[in-house]
N, C-alpha and C positions, 0 to 999 in steps of 0.2 A: 381070545379077547378081543375088544373091538380095538381097533389098532388108531382111530383117530376122532378125535371127542370134539365137539365146540368149542367155540377160543371164549374168550370172557365176553365179548361184543357181541355174539351170537346170544351168549346165554341174557346179555342185557335186552334186547330187543323183545326176545320171545316172552323172560318173565311179567312182561308190563299187561301180560293179559293171561293171569291164572287160569281160566276158565278153561280158555284153549290150550296150553302148555301142557299142563298136568295132567295127571291119567290120575292120580287119588284125589277121591269124593273130598276128601277132609281138607286139600287144598285148595283145591277151585273157586269155591267161595271165597278167596282171601283176597286182600291187598296187601300189595308187598309197601311196603316201608320207602320213600323217599324223604332225599334231601329237603333242608327246609325253604331253600329258594329256591334252585335247577328244578326242582321236580322228577328226578333221575332216581333210579331205583338205588337204595345205595347199598354199595360193596359191604361188609363188613371184614373181611377176614382171605389170605389167600394162599399162598403153597400150593397143596396138589389139586384144592379145592376152592370154590367162594362161595362166601354164604352171605342167604341174602334170608330178612326177616319177614314175615308173613303174618298178616294180622285178619281178625275179622270176631264178631261179639262173642267175650267171654275165653277167649283163644287166642293164643300168639306162639308161633312155630320158627323154627331156624331150620333152612333146608340149604343144603349144600351140595352146589353143582362141579363134577369133578372137570376140571380142563387139562391135564397132565395121565395118560396111559400107566396104567400096573395091571401087569403080567395076570397078578392072583387078587384081584382088587374084592369080585366076586367073593371069594372063600373065604376072605380075611374079614371082610364085613359081616358075613351072614355067621359064622364063627363068633363075632365082636357081639352081635347085635342077639342072636341067643342066649349066647353066656347071662348079658345084663337083663333079658328078661327074668330071669331065673334069680337073680340081685335085687330081685321087687324090694328087698326088704335096707338093704346100703339106700342112704341117704346123701351119698357125696358121689352118684350118679345119675343119670337121666336114660332114662328109656330112648333107644334110637331104631329106625325100623330105616334098610335098604329095600329099595325100588330098584330091580333089574328096569324097569321100562319104566322110567321118571317122571322124566320130561322129554315135548316132543318139540325139535331142530331141526326145520326143515325138512318135515316127514321122514325123519327118524326115532327112537325111542333113544333116550340114554339114560346111565341109573342115576340114581340118586341117592341121598338118606336126608331124614327129616327126623325131626326130634321136639319135646315141647321146647319152647324158647322162657333162658332162664334170667329174669329178669335181676339185673344186680350189678357192682363194677367188676371188673376184673382185679388181678391182687395191684398191679400195679395203679390202674387210678384210684383203688380203695386210700391206696400207700397216700397219695397224691393229696388226697382230702382228710386223710387220720394220720399223717404221717408223727403230728406235732404229739400224739395224745400217747402218751408210751404206755401207759395201761390197755389200750386197744391194742394196741401193736403185742405187746407182750403175750395177752391173750390169742393174738388169732398164731403165735408160732405155738402155743397150746393145740388149739385147733390144727394146725398143720400137721403135728406130731399123732394127732386122734388118726387123721386123714392115711398117715402115713401106715399107722397101724390096722390101720382096713384092708390095705391094701396088699398088708401080707395074710392078714386072716383070708383072702379071698384066693390067696395065689396066682395073683397077677400081678402085670405088671401095666403104668399108660405109658410110658415111651418116649415123651415128649414133655416131662413137665415143667414148666416154664408161668412165671408170672402173668402171660395172654391163656395160659389153658385153667387157671383158677380165677372162678366168679366168687364173691363175696357175696350173701343173701342171708341179711338178719343176724351177720356174725358167724355163717357157718359157712364152709368152702364145698364145692360143687366142682368139678372135673368137667372141661369139656374136651373137644376133640380127641376121635377115639383113633382115628387113621393109622397109627402107627402100636396100637394096646395089643399085647401081648395077652393070651388067654390061652388053659391051658389045652385047647381043639387046635392050636398053632403050633404044638410042638415040634421043630425038626423045622420048621420057616426059619428065616431069615429079617432080620429089621428091612425093609424097603424104606423108612426112612432114617435119617439119625440124630434127628432134633433140634431143637437153637443148640448154635456151639457155645453161647453163654451160660447154660447151663450143665454141661453135659462133659465128661471128663476126656481130656485129648487124646486118651486110647480107644475108643471107644471105634467100634467098628459093626458094620452090618450083619459078621456072623455072631455079634452079640445079642441074642434075644432071647432070652429068659427072666424071670420076677428080678434078676439084679438089675437088670440094665435104668431104674431111677435110682439107687442109691445117692451115686455121686451128685444126680439133680438134689436130690432129698437134702443131701447135706447143706447146698448150696442155695438153699432155700431158707432151712431153718437159720443158720448161721447168717445169712441179711438179716430175716426179724428179729433175729435174739440182738443182732448190734444196733439196728433201729430202733428195737428199745432202751435200749443205755442211753445214744444218743440220735435225736432225731437229725441235728443239722447232716447227718449221717449222708440222708435221703436226699435232702436239698444239693449237699456237695455230690453226689458221687452217685444217687441213682439216673438209670440211664432207659432208654425205650426200647431195646432189644432184650436184656436184661436188668437186675433189683442192683443190687452194691457190686456184685463181681464180673468179669465178661475172659473171655478166652485167655488173654494177654495176662491176670494173674492166676490163671491154672495152669498156662506155660512156661513162667519165670515166677513161680507165688514167692523165691524169697526176694525177689524187687517189686512185689506189688505194694501201692501207697495205699491202697486200701486195708489189706492185711494189717502193715505195719500200725494203721490208725486202730484198727477193731483190736490188735493185741496191747492198745493200751489199758485197757477193760483186765484187772486181773481174773477174775471169773468166766472172762473169755478168752484168756490167753493159751491154756491148754488146747481148747479145742482148733487153734490158729493154729498151732503146732501140727496137729494132730493133721489138720486141714491140709498144710504145704505138704507132708508125708504122701497122703492121699493122691492127690496131683501130681504125682512124680511116682507111685507105686502102680504096680500093675493093675490092670482093667480087673480081674476076676478075684482082687483080693481088696477092692475096698468094701470099707466094714457098712454095716446095715444103720440108718438112725439112731438104733436103741443101743447097738454096740457105741457105734460114735460117741452119746451123749455119756455112755460108763466108762469112758475113756479105758477101752480097753487095745493093748497096744495090737498094732497090724501084724500080721503072719508075715515072714521072712519071706521073701521072696525074689526068683530074678524078670524080672521083665521081660516079656516075651519077644516085645518091640521097642524099639530104641526111642523113647520120644524128644523129637527137636523140636527146639521152640521155632516160631513161626517166626515170617519175615516181620519185617515194621509195622505196617498192620494187614488186619485179616478179613476180609469184606465177609461176611455170611450171605449175600445176595449183590446180584449185579449190578456195579458201582456205576450209573450213567452220568453222563456231561448234561448238566440241564439247557445247554444253549444246541445241543443237536435233538432236533424234535423227531427226526425221523428213526432216529434209534430209541428214544424211548418210545414212539409208539408202536414199532413192535412188542414191546414190551407191555401191552395194554393188555391189566387184570393181573399182572403176575408184582409178586412183591420184590422191590430193589431199592435200592438207595443213588438216590440223585444227590451229586453235588457243586455245586454253582453261587452264583454274587446276586442277591437281592436288593435289586436297583428300584422298587418303588412299593410301597403300602397302600391297599384300597380298604378304607374302612365304612361300611354301609348297613344297614338295617334291614330287616325282615317285614315283609310287606304285610302278610298274611299267615296264618297256622298257629300253632301251638307254641311258637316263637317270637309272633308278630311284635313288633316295637323291640327286638333285643339285637346286638350288634353282631355283627358275621365281618371276619377280617380275609382278604387276598395280599399275600405277598407272592410278587413279580419277579420272577429272573430277566425281565428283558420289557422289550416297546408293547405291551398290552393289545394296541390296537392291530398288533402283528400277531394273533394269539401266541403270544411265548407259553412257556412252562409255568406255573404256578402252583401255591400251596394255597389250600382255603379252611379257614377255621372258623368250624359253624358253631351258635351259643353256646352250648354245653362243651366247646374245647377251651374259651377264651373264660369260660369261671375255670377251669383249671388252672390256664394262666395265672388268675387273681388268686388261687389257695396256694401254690409257689411264691406271690410278690411279684410277680415279672408282668412288665407290661407290654403285652409287642404292638410297637408303632414304629413308627420314621427313624427309633435309632438301629433297625435292623437293616434299614437302607445302608447297603456299599458295604457290609459284610460277607463273608464266603460262609454257606452252611451245607450239613448233610445232612438229607431226609430222608427216612426209611416210611416206607408206605405202600400200599397199591395203587398204580397208574389207573386214569380213568379219565375219560373226557366229555367234553361238552360245547358243542357247537365248535369243533374245531381245536377246540383251548385242552390239552396238555394238563393233568393236575393231579396232584396228591391231599386229598381232602384227612384231614389229620384226627386222629380219635384221642390226642394225649400229645401234651406240650413237650414231652419225652422223646418225639420221635423227631426232634430238632437238633442235634447238636451244630453250635459256633464253632466254627475253624478258627485256627491264628491265622489264618492267612491265602494263597493263593497257593502256595508253594506245596499247603497238606494235601488242596483239594486235586493239586497233582499228584502227590505222593497216592494219592487212595485211587486216581486213576488208574496211574500204572501200577497200580497193585493188583488190580484186577484185572487188566491186560496179562499183566505177564501171568499170575497166576490162578487166576479165575475165584471162583468163591469157596470158602473153607470146605472140606471133612471135615468131619470131628476126629476122626485118624489124623496121627499126623505121619504114620507110615504108609505107605503107599500099597492098596489094595487092587486086586484085579478085580476081584466079585464088585467093589465100588464103584470103581471106572467102568464097568459093562452097565450096572446101573445109572451110575448118573447119562451114560448115552442114553440106556432107555428112554429117559425122563427129557429128550430133546432139549439136554441142556446145549448150547451154542451161543460165546460169546459175542459180542453183539460187534460186527461190522462196522470197521472205523472208516467213515467216510472222511472225502480230503478237505471237505470245510473247517475251519479252524475257529468250533465255537463247541462245546458244551452250555430221619431218624428221627434225650438231649441235654445238651451243656451250655443251657445260656449261662454263662461262665463267670465268676468273679473276676475283676481285672488283674492285672499281677501289675508292679510297679518296677520290678527290673525285669533282666533278660541273667537267669541263671548262668553259672559258669556250665552247670550240665549241658544245658541246652544249647549255647555255643559250642562246646565238643560233638554236640551231636550233629547239629549244623555243618561245623567242619567236614563230619564224617559224612553227610549226605551230598558235600562239594565235592569231594573225590568221591562220590559213587555214581555222580552226574558229569563227571567228566569223563567218567570210563562208559557211558551209556553210548549206543551208536546214535543221538540224537541230539538238538540242541539244547542248549542249559537253560533250566528256566531262569527269568528275572527275579531275582533276589530281592523279598521285599522287606524295607525297612520298618523295621517295628521299634513304634515309637510308647512311652507311656502314657496314659491316656489322663487326657485334660478334665473330666467329667465323665459322669455314666448317670443315667436315668435313677432317681431316687429310687423305685420299687427293687431295683435290684441292689442298689448300696444299702438298704434296711432288710435284710434279707439275702445273704449271696449264696449264690445257686450254680454248682458246677457239677451236671447231672451226668458228665465223665469225662473224670480230669485225666490228665497224663501227667506222670512228675518227668518227665521231660519236655515237653513241649504247651507253654502256659495257654489255655482255652481266652480267647475275646478282645484278643487284644488290637488297639487301632490296627488297621495295617494302612500299605500307601495305597489308596486306589487307582490302581495303574488301571490305565484304557487298554489295556492287552485283555482278548479272550483267551479262556484256557482250549485250546485246541486236545481233540480228538486221544492223540497221541502221546496226553499226559503231560507236555512239555511248552512251556510258552515263546511264542518267537516274539523277536525283539522289533522294538521299533513299528510296529502292525498299524497301518493307518486309521481311525477309527468310522465308524460306520454312519451315513448320514442319516438322521431320523428322516421318514417320508414324511409327503405334505399329505394334512387329512382335507378328506372332498369339501369341505365348507373353506376351506385357503383356498384352496386352487379355483374356484367357483369366483372368490372375491379377487384373486391375481387375474383368472380369464374377464371381469368385466374392465379391472383396470386399463387390462391390453385395449379392450374392444373402445374405450372413451379415449383412450390417447391415440390410436391411427384415425379416430376420426377427427378427431383436435387437428391432427399435425395434417389432414388431407384437407382441411379446411384453410387452413395458414398458408399451405401450399398454392390452392386455387388460389384466394386474395392475391400471394405473390405474383403470379402469370396474370391476372385480373389486373392488375397494377401497370404491367409491363403492356398492356394493351390499351389501355385509357388513362393515362398518366392524370387527368384531373380531376377524375370521382374518388370517393373517400369513403371509407366502410364499406356497409355493408350495399350502396345504392351503386359502388361502383362495381362491383360482382354483376350484378342484376344490369346495368348497361354494357359490362361485356358479355353475357349471354345474348341482346339485345343484337349488338353489332355482330359476333356472329350469324345469326338468324338472318339478319339482312344480306350478310355474303354471300348465303343459299340462295 
């Protein structure tokens, strides 16, 4: 096994010259896809590998470069590649090639996988465009049922079925990202990844690795599509960047899930919701197949092999970073993370050339842009997705605390996340919720799918170089573009009181309370089509908050009475002030010289007495 792999930054450097870096002749004559403004290679996905799109006339490829070591990666990928090459007749997969000496970085060869690029939208993006078309979404549910049947027939499992790993092309589904796939040749292995927690059963561990590991994900996806086909507004109100309609909290507490309660209102879906609640609390080994689920067969009685304990208030799937802590963010460059912070300003401009020439793009800044603060980038195609959701990203975002999930990249010293979907953004209720998320990560790390402890999983996390970020001493630090709430519910007040008690027991300073007031006005785009992509039954989203000048420290709390930082002057203003200073010095010198000359030659006036004074001094010499 290769003990160390190149960093995402190193891959970003070498991939700009495919003729030199790639060993495969097929890839050497390609050009890497770049972003429309900066011209940098565009990173498409994260996790254990980063993906680039390479193009040449008539062909496009997806190239995955690994940046986290796995002990048996070569055996796994070779087994998957061989199996997929035998399944040429299946239209739900694409052939993939594992190349041991695939890419050259600093004189050493490293493995890659490459495959034909699938042109289409991910399931989440497809729903952004088509969620209002109930017939299309209903047909998508039927198509997914066909895909699941194909997996069962082939006696395999994908391992990480999610909205991001399903591509829709001509209304057909194609599965991508086979890193966690189970094939017959891997029988006896363990899972080296547990998938997206928003699609996985709370009881899944790395010990589960067979044809059954997709069953819960299949129920989640099918039930989501069926619900959206009944009521499209569910996607606008509950859809989120990392899941579809449901998330980890719904699986941990299915009896208290707001979205499940709403889906239950449809008589033909109510039996499935009731059964799904039972599945969430059942043993992992008793999860029914999608076929059994749809036939409403009762679950086999079982005693769970492990206790499923409800998680803490917020369960992060990725490291949660403070938008103000640039050093901490830079350590995670190339990785999938969640960043929380306050948007200070937005900047809109237009692409100067290329295929997006003349189209607008947008920057969301989390500080002073002149000091290379962290920012979000929304290219033209993402702004089109905002429009499809009836959302206008503009100055109305300024002053709001948000969470964003994505891959960290940089350009000329500016750290950023380039958005692929509006639903990567979640508007938080305020500074307190931002603090809570940072603290939840610092206290508990990222979520494992299993709620119980697992020595094997702990060992695996350690092999993956999982290290919580070092918290600097400097006090600075995902889409729920939500419908505003006109009042604060009693439930929220009770929750806030409970949080106050918890804060009182923490060995840190208590955070400043945000005063939540009813909104006075909202952008017309939001009021026309309410959008709440990750609602919470207890905390209303996107409420106007008290714009405190206090920053969010890395320890998850807010220090009171912190002095605001002064903005530095631009070089232009410094030059103007210097010129004014020089002129002032010259004028002052002239006046002083004038006063002295009048003392020696009182009869002279104006400039003449200065000249007479100089002549007098010359005669004395």
